[in-house]
DSSP file (Angstrom, degrees, kcal/mol; ACC not computed):
  #  RESIDUE AA STRUCTURE BP1 BP2  ACC     N-H-->O    O-->H-N    N-H-->O    O-->H-N    TCO  KAPPA ALPHA  PHI   PSI    X-CA   Y-CA   Z-CA
    1    1 A M              0   0    0      0, 0.0     2,-0.2     0, 0.0     7,-0.1   0.000 360.0 360.0 360.0 -42.5    2.2   14.6   16.7
    2    2 A S        -     0   0    0      1,-0.1     5,-0.0     5,-0.1    91,-0.0  -0.617 360.0-154.8 -87.8 142.3    3.2   16.4   13.5
    3    3 A D        -     0   0    0     -2,-0.2    -1,-0.1     0, 0.0     0, 0.0   0.350  51.1-102.9 -99.2   8.4    6.4   18.6   13.5
    4    4 A G  S    S+     0   0    0      2,-0.2    -2,-0.1     1,-0.0     0, 0.0   0.205 111.2  77.6  94.2 -18.4    5.1   20.8   10.7
    5    5 A T  S    S+     0   0    0     88,-0.1     2,-0.3    89,-0.0    89,-0.0   0.451  84.4  65.6-107.2  -0.4    7.2   19.1    8.0
    6    6 A T  S    S-     0   0    0     87,-0.1    -2,-0.2     1,-0.1    87,-0.2  -0.750  72.0-133.8-117.0 164.3    5.1   15.9    7.5
    7    7 A T        -     0   0    0     85,-0.9    86,-0.2    -2,-0.3    -5,-0.1   0.585  33.4-130.7 -95.2 -12.7    1.7   15.3    6.1
    8    8 A G        -     0   0    0     84,-0.3    85,-0.2     1,-0.2     2,-0.1   0.836  33.2-174.4  68.3  35.4    0.6   12.9    8.8
    9    9 A V        -     0   0    0     83,-0.2     2,-0.2    80,-0.2    -1,-0.2  -0.374  11.0-146.8 -63.2 133.6   -0.7   10.2    6.3
   10   10 A D    >>  -     0   0    0      1,-0.1     4,-1.5    -2,-0.1     3,-0.5  -0.696  22.5-111.4-106.8 163.4   -2.5    7.4    8.1
   11   11 A V  H 3> S+     0   0    0     -2,-0.2     4,-3.3     1,-0.2     5,-0.2   0.887 115.3  57.1 -56.0 -48.4   -2.7    3.7    7.3
   12   12 A A  H 3> S+     0   0    0      1,-0.2     4,-2.3     2,-0.2    -1,-0.2   0.856 106.6  49.9 -53.7 -38.6   -6.4    3.9    6.5
   13   13 A T  H <> S+     0   0    0     -3,-0.5     4,-1.4     2,-0.2    -1,-0.2   0.909 113.7  44.1 -66.8 -39.3   -5.8    6.6    3.9
   14   14 A V  H  X S+     0   0    0     -4,-1.5     4,-2.2     2,-0.2    -2,-0.2   0.896 113.0  52.3 -72.0 -43.0   -3.0    4.5    2.2
   15   15 A R  H  X S+     0   0    0     -4,-3.3     4,-2.5     1,-0.2     5,-0.2   0.917 108.2  50.7 -60.0 -41.4   -5.1    1.4    2.4
   16   16 A A  H  X S+     0   0    0     -4,-2.3     4,-1.9    -5,-0.2    -1,-0.2   0.863 111.0  49.8 -60.1 -38.3   -8.0    3.2    0.7
   17   17 A R  H  X S+     0   0    0     -4,-1.4     4,-2.4     2,-0.2    -1,-0.2   0.903 111.0  48.6 -67.8 -41.9   -5.5    4.3   -2.1
   18   18 A I  H  X S+     0   0    0     -4,-2.2     4,-2.1     1,-0.2    -2,-0.2   0.906 112.3  48.2 -63.5 -45.2   -4.2    0.8   -2.5
   19   19 A L  H  X S+     0   0    0     -4,-2.5     4,-1.3     1,-0.2    -1,-0.2   0.849 111.3  51.3 -69.6 -34.5   -7.8   -0.6   -2.8
   20   20 A E  H  < S+     0   0    0     -4,-1.9    -1,-0.2    -5,-0.2    -2,-0.2   0.917 112.4  45.2 -67.4 -42.2   -8.7    2.1   -5.2
   21   21 A A  H  < S+     0   0    0     -4,-2.4    -2,-0.2     1,-0.2     4,-0.2   0.842 124.4  33.4 -68.3 -35.2   -5.7    1.3   -7.5
   22   22 A C  H  X S+     0   0    0     -4,-2.1     4,-2.8    -5,-0.2     3,-0.4   0.477  90.0 107.1-100.1  -8.6   -6.2   -2.5   -7.3
   23   23 A G  H  X S+     0   0    0     -4,-1.3     4,-2.4     1,-0.2     5,-0.2   0.817  76.6  46.1 -43.6 -52.1  -10.0   -2.4   -7.1
   24   24 A P  H  > S+     0   0    0      0, 0.0     4,-2.0     0, 0.0    -1,-0.2   0.936 117.0  45.5 -62.4 -41.8  -11.0   -3.6  -10.6
   25   25 A A  H  > S+     0   0    0     -3,-0.4     4,-1.7     1,-0.2    -2,-0.2   0.892 112.5  52.6 -72.3 -35.9   -8.5   -6.5  -10.4
   26   26 A L  H  <>S+     0   0    0     -4,-2.8     5,-2.8     2,-0.2    -1,-0.2   0.892 108.3  50.0 -59.4 -40.7   -9.6   -7.3   -6.9
   27   27 A S  H ><5S+     0   0    0     -4,-2.4     3,-1.3    -5,-0.2    -2,-0.2   0.891 108.3  51.7 -64.1 -42.0  -13.2   -7.5   -8.0
   28   28 A V  H 3<5S+     0   0    0     -4,-2.0    -1,-0.2     1,-0.3    -2,-0.2   0.837 108.1  53.9 -63.8 -34.3  -12.3   -9.8  -10.8
   29   29 A C  T 3<5S-     0   0    0     -4,-1.7    -1,-0.3    -5,-0.2    -2,-0.2   0.453 121.2-109.2 -75.5  -4.2  -10.5  -12.0   -8.3
   30   30 A G  T < 5 +     0   0    0     -3,-1.3     2,-0.4     1,-0.3    -3,-0.2   0.652  67.1 148.7  82.9  14.8  -13.6  -12.2   -6.2
   31   31 A V      < -     0   0    0     -5,-2.8     2,-0.7    -6,-0.2    -1,-0.3  -0.739  46.8-132.6 -85.7 129.8  -12.3  -10.1   -3.3
   32   32 A D    >   -     0   0    0     -2,-0.4     3,-0.6     1,-0.2    -5,-0.0  -0.701  12.4-157.6 -81.3 114.7  -15.0   -8.1   -1.5
   33   33 A L  G >  S+     0   0    0     -2,-0.7     3,-0.7     1,-0.3    -1,-0.2   0.784  90.7  56.5 -68.0 -23.7  -13.6   -4.6   -1.2
   34   34 A A  G 3  S+     0   0    0      1,-0.2    -1,-0.3    -3,-0.1    -2,-0.0   0.797 117.0  32.7 -73.8 -27.7  -15.9   -3.8    1.6
   35   35 A A  G <  S+     0   0    0     -3,-0.6    -1,-0.2     2,-0.0    -2,-0.2  -0.091  79.8 161.1-122.3  34.9  -14.6   -6.7    3.7
   36   36 A H    <   -     0   0    0     -3,-0.7     2,-0.2    -5,-0.1    -3,-0.1  -0.274  39.0-123.1 -57.7 138.6  -11.0   -7.0    2.7
   37   37 A P    >   -     0   0    0      0, 0.0     3,-1.9     0, 0.0    45,-0.2  -0.606  13.0-126.1 -84.9 146.7   -8.9   -8.9    5.2
   38   38 A A  T 3  S+     0   0    0      1,-0.3    44,-1.7    -2,-0.2    45,-0.3   0.812 111.3  54.5 -59.7 -31.0   -5.9   -7.2    6.7
   39   39 A D  T 3  S+     0   0    0     42,-0.1    -1,-0.3    43,-0.1     2,-0.2   0.191  76.1 144.1 -89.2  14.0   -3.7  -10.2    5.6
   40   40 A L    <   -     0   0    0     -3,-1.9    41,-3.2    40,-0.1     2,-0.8  -0.372  42.0-149.3 -56.6 121.6   -4.9   -9.9    1.9
   41   41 A D  B  >  -A   80   0A   0     39,-0.2     4,-2.4     1,-0.2     6,-0.3  -0.859   5.2-162.2 -97.5 111.7   -1.9  -10.7   -0.4
   42   42 A L  T  4>S+     0   0    0     37,-3.0     6,-1.8    -2,-0.8     5,-1.5   0.794  89.7  44.2 -64.4 -28.7   -2.4   -8.6   -3.5
   43   43 A R  T >45S+     0   0    0     36,-0.4     3,-0.8     4,-0.2    -1,-0.2   0.890 112.3  49.7 -81.3 -43.5    0.0  -10.8   -5.5
   44   44 A A  T 345S+     0   0    0      1,-0.3    -2,-0.2    35,-0.1    -1,-0.1   0.884 109.5  51.7 -66.0 -38.6   -1.2  -14.2   -4.3
   45   45 A C  T 3<5S-     0   0    0     -4,-2.4    -1,-0.3     1,-0.1    -2,-0.2   0.640 117.4-113.1 -75.3 -11.5   -4.9  -13.4   -5.0
   46   46 A G  T < 5S+     0   0    0     -3,-0.8    -3,-0.2     2,-0.3    -2,-0.1   0.559  83.2 121.7  94.9  12.1   -3.9  -12.3   -8.5
   47   47 A A  S   <S+     0   0    0     -5,-1.5     2,-0.3    -6,-0.3    -4,-0.2   0.889  81.0  16.7 -76.3 -35.2   -4.7   -8.6   -8.2
   48   48 A I        -     0   0    0     -6,-1.8    -2,-0.3   -23,-0.1     2,-0.2  -0.925  61.7-163.1-131.7 157.0   -1.1   -7.6   -9.1
   49   49 A D     >  -     0   0    0     -2,-0.3     4,-2.5    -3,-0.1     5,-0.2  -0.570  54.4 -74.8-119.0-170.7    2.0   -9.2  -10.7
   50   50 A S  H  > S+     0   0    0      1,-0.2     4,-1.6     2,-0.2     5,-0.1   0.878 135.5  44.5 -59.6 -39.3    5.5   -7.9  -10.5
   51   51 A L  H  > S+     0   0    0      2,-0.2     4,-2.4     1,-0.2    -1,-0.2   0.879 111.6  54.4 -68.5 -37.7    4.9   -5.1  -12.9
   52   52 A G  H  > S+     0   0    0      1,-0.2     4,-2.5     2,-0.2    -2,-0.2   0.861 105.6  54.1 -57.6 -37.7    1.6   -4.3  -11.2
   53   53 A F  H  X S+     0   0    0     -4,-2.5     4,-2.8     2,-0.2     5,-0.2   0.938 108.5  48.1 -65.0 -47.7    3.5   -4.0   -8.0
   54   54 A I  H  X S+     0   0    0     -4,-1.6     4,-2.3     1,-0.2    -2,-0.2   0.908 112.4  49.0 -60.9 -43.8    5.9   -1.5   -9.5
   55   55 A E  H  X S+     0   0    0     -4,-2.4     4,-2.2     2,-0.2    -1,-0.2   0.874 110.8  50.7 -62.8 -36.5    3.0    0.5  -10.9
   56   56 A L  H  X S+     0   0    0     -4,-2.5     4,-2.4     2,-0.2    -2,-0.2   0.903 109.3  49.1 -61.0 -47.4    1.3    0.4   -7.5
   57   57 A V  H  X S+     0   0    0     -4,-2.8     4,-2.6     2,-0.2    -2,-0.2   0.894 111.5  51.0 -64.6 -40.0    4.4    1.7   -5.7
   58   58 A S  H  X S+     0   0    0     -4,-2.3     4,-2.1    -5,-0.2    -1,-0.2   0.908 110.3  48.5 -62.3 -42.4    4.8    4.5   -8.3
   59   59 A D  H  X S+     0   0    0     -4,-2.2     4,-2.4     2,-0.2    -2,-0.2   0.866 111.9  49.1 -65.5 -35.9    1.2    5.5   -7.8
   60   60 A L  H  X S+     0   0    0     -4,-2.4     4,-2.4     2,-0.2     6,-0.3   0.900 110.8  51.4 -71.3 -38.0    1.6    5.5   -4.0
   61   61 A E  H  X>S+     0   0    0     -4,-2.6     5,-1.5    -5,-0.2     4,-0.7   0.927 113.8  43.2 -57.9 -45.0    4.8    7.6   -4.3
   62   62 A E  H  <5S+     0   0    0     -4,-2.1     3,-0.3     2,-0.2    -2,-0.2   0.905 114.8  50.2 -69.1 -42.8    3.0   10.2   -6.5
   63   63 A A  H  <5S+     0   0    0     -4,-2.4    -2,-0.2     1,-0.2    -1,-0.2   0.855 122.4  30.1 -65.7 -36.1    0.0   10.2   -4.3
   64   64 A F  H  <5S-     0   0    0     -4,-2.4    -1,-0.2     2,-0.2    -2,-0.2   0.343 103.5-121.2-108.4   5.5    1.8   10.7   -1.1
   65   65 A G  T  <5S+     0   0    0     -4,-0.7     2,-0.3    -3,-0.3    -3,-0.2   0.860  70.0 115.6  60.9  38.0    4.8   12.7   -2.3
   66   66 A V      < -     0   0    0     -5,-1.5     2,-0.8    -6,-0.3    -1,-0.2  -0.981  65.7-128.0-139.9 149.1    7.4   10.3   -1.1
   67   67 A E        -     0   0    0     -2,-0.3     2,-0.1    24,-0.1    -9,-0.1  -0.877  40.0-135.1 -97.5 110.4   10.1    8.0   -2.5
   68   68 A L        -     0   0    0     -2,-0.8     2,-0.5   -11,-0.2    20,-0.1  -0.377  16.0-161.5 -71.1 138.4    9.4    4.7   -0.9
   69   69 A E        +     0   0    0     18,-0.1     3,-0.3     1,-0.1    28,-0.2  -0.921  22.6 160.1-119.0 101.3   12.2    2.7    0.5
   70   70 A L    >   +     0   0    0     -2,-0.5     3,-1.2     1,-0.2    -1,-0.1   0.265  41.5 104.4-106.6   8.7   11.0   -0.9    0.9
   71   71 A E  T 3  S+     0   0    0      1,-0.3    -1,-0.2     4,-0.0    -2,-0.0   0.822  81.0  51.7 -67.3 -28.5   14.3   -2.7    1.1
   72   72 A D  T 3  S+     0   0    0     -3,-0.3    -1,-0.3     2,-0.1     2,-0.2   0.578  90.1  99.7 -81.9  -9.8   14.0   -3.2    4.9
   73   73 A M  S <  S-     0   0    0     -3,-1.2     5,-0.1     1,-0.1    -3,-0.0  -0.567  89.9 -97.6 -80.8 142.6   10.6   -4.8    4.6
   74   74 A D    >>  -     0   0    0     -2,-0.2     3,-1.8     1,-0.2     4,-0.5  -0.361  29.4-139.0 -52.9 121.5   10.1   -8.5    4.7
   75   75 A P  T 34 S+     0   0    0      0, 0.0     3,-0.5     0, 0.0     4,-0.4   0.754 102.2  59.6 -59.8 -24.9    9.8   -9.6    1.0
   76   76 A E  T 34 S+     0   0    0      1,-0.2     3,-0.1     2,-0.1    -2,-0.1   0.700 110.4  41.9 -80.3 -15.3    7.1  -12.0    2.0
   77   77 A R  T X4 S+     0   0    0     -3,-1.8     3,-1.2     1,-0.1     7,-0.3   0.415  83.6  97.3-109.8   3.7    5.0   -9.1    3.3
   78   78 A L  T 3< S+     0   0    0     -4,-0.5    -1,-0.1    -3,-0.5    -2,-0.1   0.839  91.9  39.0 -63.3 -35.6    5.7   -6.5    0.6
   79   79 A T  T 3  S+     0   0    0     -4,-0.4   -37,-3.0    -3,-0.1     2,-0.5   0.282  87.4 114.3-101.2  11.8    2.4   -7.3   -1.2
   80   80 A M  B <>  -A   41   0A   0     -3,-1.2     4,-2.9   -39,-0.3     5,-0.3  -0.733  68.3-134.0 -81.5 125.5    0.3   -7.8    1.9
   81   81 A L  H  > S+     0   0    0    -41,-3.2     4,-2.6    -2,-0.5     5,-0.2   0.903  99.6  39.1 -46.1 -62.1   -2.4   -5.0    2.1
   82   82 A E  H  > S+     0   0    0    -44,-1.7     4,-2.4     1,-0.2    -1,-0.2   0.908 117.5  48.4 -61.0 -47.5   -1.9   -4.0    5.7
   83   83 A S  H  > S+     0   0    0    -45,-0.3     4,-2.7     2,-0.2    -1,-0.2   0.939 114.6  45.1 -63.6 -47.1    1.8   -4.3    5.8
   84   84 A L  H  X S+     0   0    0     -4,-2.9     4,-2.6    -7,-0.3     5,-0.2   0.932 113.2  50.0 -60.7 -45.3    2.3   -2.3    2.7
   85   85 A A  H  X S+     0   0    0     -4,-2.6     4,-2.1    -5,-0.3    -1,-0.2   0.851 111.6  50.0 -65.9 -34.4   -0.2    0.4    3.8
   86   86 A A  H  X S+     0   0    0     -4,-2.4     4,-2.4    -5,-0.2    -1,-0.2   0.930 111.6  47.5 -71.1 -43.1    1.6    0.7    7.2
   87   87 A A  H  X S+     0   0    0     -4,-2.7     4,-2.1    -5,-0.2    -2,-0.2   0.920 113.8  46.6 -65.5 -41.1    5.1    1.0    5.6
   88   88 A V  H  X S+     0   0    0     -4,-2.6     4,-3.2     2,-0.2     5,-0.3   0.934 113.1  49.4 -65.5 -44.0    3.9    3.7    3.1
   89   89 A A  H  X S+     0   0    0     -4,-2.1     4,-1.1    -5,-0.2     6,-0.2   0.905 110.6  50.7 -61.8 -41.1    2.0    5.6    5.9
   90   90 A A  H  <>S+     0   0    0     -4,-2.4     5,-2.7     2,-0.2    -1,-0.2   0.936 115.0  42.7 -61.1 -47.8    5.1    5.5    8.1
   91   91 A Q  H ><5S+     0   0    0     -4,-2.1     3,-1.5     1,-0.2    -2,-0.2   0.894 112.3  51.5 -71.9 -39.1    7.3    6.8    5.3
   92   92 A A  H 3<5S+     0   0    0     -4,-3.2   -85,-0.9     1,-0.3   -84,-0.3   0.718 108.7  54.4 -71.5 -16.9    4.9    9.5    4.1
   93   93 A S  T 3<5S-     0   0    0     -4,-1.1    -1,-0.3    -5,-0.3    -2,-0.2   0.379 126.3-100.2 -94.7   2.1    4.6   10.7    7.7
   94   94 A G  T < 5S+     0   0    0     -3,-1.5    -3,-0.2     1,-0.3    -2,-0.1   0.449  88.7 107.4  95.8  -2.5    8.2   11.1    7.9
   95   95 A G      < -     0   0    0     -5,-2.7     2,-0.3    -6,-0.2    -1,-0.3  -0.203  61.3-119.2 -92.4-172.6    9.0    8.0    9.8
   96   96 A S              0   0    0     -3,-0.1    -8,-0.0     1,-0.1    -1,-0.0  -0.916 360.0 360.0-128.3 161.7   10.7    4.8    8.8
   97   97 A R              0   0    0     -2,-0.3    -1,-0.1   -28,-0.2   -10,-0.1   0.379 360.0 360.0-135.4 360.0    9.6    1.3    8.7
């Protein structure tokens, strides 16, 4: 699967990093971290705002050693937990989304 030049980051790893970064805010918003829904919208539930999204993207770029390109992603899905995790995992693994 790997060509030796990518890290093979999976969606679960990225999801865990997002939940770690947003965990305190999600808890305050009443989101159960153990039972988070795949369609969890981090912005709509109040866990992040515009600045928080930029900080999250910066954290993910640093954690996975990739410069994320999210321009092609549906803006309505940018702050959705599963969609964001999948896009980051694809790019961190050398693919595109």
